[in-house]
TIKOL-220082 format. One record per residue (C-alpha): residue in three letters; x, y, z. Coordinates in steps of 0.5 Angstrom, whole numbers, plus 500, padded with zeros to 3 digits. Layout:
N
<pt ala, <X, Y, Z>>
...
This chain:
210
<pt unk, <109, 390, 303>>
<pt unk, <110, 388, 296>>
<pt unk, <114, 394, 293>>
<pt unk, <121, 395, 296>>
<pt unk, <124, 402, 294>>
<pt unk, <132, 402, 294>>
<pt unk, <135, 409, 293>>
<pt unk, <141, 411, 288>>
<pt unk, <146, 415, 292>>
<pt unk, <149, 418, 285>>
<pt unk, <143, 420, 281>>
<pt unk, <138, 421, 287>>
<pt unk, <132, 417, 284>>
<pt unk, <128, 412, 287>>
<pt unk, <128, 405, 284>>
<pt unk, <122, 401, 285>>
<pt unk, <122, 393, 285>>
<pt unk, <115, 390, 285>>
<pt unk, <117, 383, 288>>
<pt unk, <109, 381, 289>>
<pt unk, <108, 383, 282>>
<pt unk, <114, 378, 280>>
<pt unk, <111, 373, 284>>
<pt unk, <104, 373, 281>>
<pt unk, <107, 374, 274>>
<pt unk, <110, 367, 275>>
<pt unk, <104, 364, 278>>
<pt unk, <100, 366, 272>>
<pt unk, <105, 363, 268>>
<pt unk, <106, 357, 271>>
<pt unk, <098, 356, 271>>
<pt unk, <098, 356, 263>>
<pt unk, <104, 351, 264>>
<pt unk, <099, 347, 268>>
<pt unk, <093, 348, 263>>
<pt unk, <098, 346, 257>>
<pt unk, <100, 339, 260>>
<pt unk, <093, 338, 263>>
<pt unk, <090, 338, 256>>
<pt unk, <096, 333, 254>>
<pt unk, <094, 328, 260>>
<pt unk, <087, 329, 258>>
<pt unk, <088, 327, 251>>
<pt unk, <092, 321, 254>>
<pt unk, <087, 319, 258>>
<pt unk, <082, 318, 252>>
<pt unk, <087, 314, 248>>
<pt unk, <088, 310, 254>>
<pt unk, <081, 309, 255>>
<pt unk, <080, 307, 248>>
<pt unk, <086, 302, 247>>
<pt unk, <088, 299, 254>>
<pt unk, <091, 293, 252>>
<pt unk, <096, 297, 247>>
<pt unk, <098, 302, 252>>
<pt unk, <099, 296, 257>>
<pt unk, <104, 293, 251>>
<pt unk, <107, 300, 250>>
<pt unk, <109, 301, 257>>
<pt unk, <111, 294, 258>>
<pt unk, <117, 296, 253>>
<pt unk, <119, 302, 257>>
<pt unk, <125, 301, 262>>
<pt unk, <122, 302, 269>>
<pt unk, <129, 303, 272>>
<pt unk, <130, 309, 268>>
<pt unk, <124, 312, 270>>
<pt unk, <125, 310, 277>>
<pt unk, <132, 313, 277>>
<pt unk, <130, 320, 274>>
<pt unk, <124, 320, 279>>
<pt unk, <129, 320, 284>>
<pt unk, <134, 325, 281>>
<pt unk, <128, 330, 280>>
<pt unk, <126, 329, 287>>
<pt unk, <133, 330, 290>>
<pt unk, <134, 336, 285>>
<pt unk, <127, 339, 287>>
<pt unk, <130, 339, 295>>
<pt unk, <137, 342, 293>>
<pt unk, <133, 348, 289>>
<pt unk, <129, 349, 295>>
<pt unk, <135, 349, 300>>
<pt unk, <139, 354, 295>>
<pt unk, <133, 359, 296>>
<pt unk, <133, 358, 304>>
<pt unk, <140, 359, 304>>
<pt unk, <140, 365, 300>>
<pt unk, <134, 368, 305>>
<pt unk, <139, 367, 311>>
<pt unk, <145, 370, 307>>
<pt unk, <149, 364, 306>>
<pt unk, <152, 365, 299>>
<pt unk, <156, 360, 298>>
<pt unk, <151, 355, 300>>
<pt unk, <146, 357, 295>>
<pt unk, <151, 356, 290>>
<pt unk, <153, 349, 292>>
<pt unk, <146, 347, 292>>
<pt unk, <145, 351, 285>>
<pt unk, <151, 347, 282>>
<pt unk, <148, 340, 285>>
<pt unk, <141, 342, 282>>
<pt unk, <144, 343, 275>>
<pt unk, <148, 337, 276>>
<pt unk, <142, 333, 278>>
<pt unk, <138, 336, 272>>
<pt unk, <144, 334, 267>>
<pt unk, <144, 327, 270>>
<pt unk, <136, 327, 268>>
<pt unk, <138, 329, 261>>
<pt unk, <143, 324, 260>>
<pt unk, <139, 318, 263>>
<pt unk, <133, 320, 258>>
<pt unk, <138, 320, 252>>
<pt unk, <140, 313, 253>>
<pt unk, <133, 311, 254>>
<pt unk, <131, 314, 248>>
<pt unk, <137, 312, 244>>
<pt unk, <135, 304, 246>>
<pt unk, <128, 306, 244>>
<pt unk, <130, 308, 237>>
<pt unk, <135, 303, 236>>
<pt unk, <130, 298, 237>>
<pt unk, <125, 301, 232>>
<pt unk, <120, 304, 237>>
<pt unk, <121, 311, 234>>
<pt unk, <116, 315, 229>>
<pt unk, <118, 314, 222>>
<pt unk, <122, 307, 222>>
<pt unk, <120, 301, 219>>
<pt unk, <118, 297, 225>>
<pt unk, <114, 303, 228>>
<pt unk, <109, 303, 222>>
<pt unk, <108, 295, 223>>
<pt unk, <106, 297, 231>>
<pt unk, <098, 296, 232>>
<pt unk, <095, 303, 232>>
<pt unk, <094, 304, 239>>
<pt unk, <101, 302, 241>>
<pt unk, <103, 307, 236>>
<pt unk, <099, 312, 239>>
<pt unk, <102, 311, 246>>
<pt unk, <109, 312, 243>>
<pt unk, <107, 318, 240>>
<pt unk, <104, 321, 246>>
<pt unk, <111, 318, 250>>
<pt unk, <115, 322, 245>>
<pt unk, <111, 328, 245>>
<pt unk, <110, 329, 253>>
<pt unk, <117, 327, 255>>
<pt unk, <120, 331, 249>>
<pt unk, <116, 337, 252>>
<pt unk, <118, 336, 259>>
<pt unk, <125, 335, 257>>
<pt unk, <125, 342, 253>>
<pt unk, <122, 345, 260>>
<pt unk, <128, 341, 264>>
<pt unk, <133, 345, 259>>
<pt unk, <129, 352, 260>>
<pt unk, <130, 350, 268>>
<pt unk, <137, 349, 267>>
<pt unk, <138, 355, 263>>
<pt unk, <134, 359, 268>>
<pt unk, <138, 356, 274>>
<pt unk, <145, 357, 271>>
<pt unk, <143, 365, 270>>
<pt unk, <141, 365, 277>>
<pt unk, <148, 362, 280>>
<pt unk, <152, 367, 276>>
<pt unk, <147, 373, 279>>
<pt unk, <149, 370, 286>>
<pt unk, <156, 369, 284>>
<pt unk, <156, 376, 282>>
<pt unk, <152, 378, 289>>
<pt unk, <146, 381, 284>>
<pt unk, <142, 376, 288>>
<pt unk, <142, 377, 296>>
<pt unk, <138, 376, 302>>
<pt unk, <134, 382, 301>>
<pt unk, <133, 381, 293>>
<pt unk, <132, 374, 291>>
<pt unk, <125, 374, 288>>
<pt unk, <128, 372, 281>>
<pt unk, <131, 366, 284>>
<pt unk, <125, 364, 288>>
<pt unk, <121, 364, 281>>
<pt unk, <126, 360, 278>>
<pt unk, <125, 355, 284>>
<pt unk, <118, 355, 283>>
<pt unk, <119, 353, 275>>
<pt unk, <123, 348, 277>>
<pt unk, <118, 345, 282>>
<pt unk, <113, 345, 276>>
<pt unk, <118, 341, 272>>
<pt unk, <119, 336, 278>>
<pt unk, <111, 335, 279>>
<pt unk, <110, 334, 271>>
<pt unk, <115, 328, 271>>
<pt unk, <111, 326, 278>>
<pt unk, <105, 325, 273>>
<pt unk, <109, 322, 267>>
<pt unk, <112, 317, 271>>
<pt unk, <106, 313, 273>>
<pt unk, <102, 314, 267>>
<pt unk, <107, 312, 262>>
<pt unk, <111, 307, 266>>
<pt unk, <106, 304, 271>>
<pt unk, <100, 302, 267>>
<pt unk, <097, 296, 269>>
């Protein structure tokens, strides 16, 4: 059942852990995140429909290699976090830690890659507030507003995911997460999968405009 009872031998109390409730809560939270990004994607679709040529021009300035590398990095990190969950289910604590560390390294690589990508855009004046940016056509400027807002919001979620996975790694190391109690790691993995899925939508929308 979803509720697991554990006994405290000293106090004689029964502690209840509602794993199913925890999972349901995470799925509800993820649903709100889907609504948030779904709204942004809808806004993007409207402005792209109104400014197809300007959005194509804006997309043409993005570095496809950066986007493709980040896609591979996040897909690999999604695999590694899934392997971490599988490892803890089998009681393989060291393997769990190894896969969590790998996920964090890949997440850091994504952030570093995005830092250099944004840095190149800012250096060329393609950032709101710069003199060159104000000279852009309205449609192309809107593309970059959406580009920075959506990728910036996504990076915020990456940072949150890294914090969650770091906490999970500490808990695994301290044996607070085990093969019999891994729901928090599982929920963190679900959050990380959402981060990956969002990027899978962002990549073609921003980098592969035809």
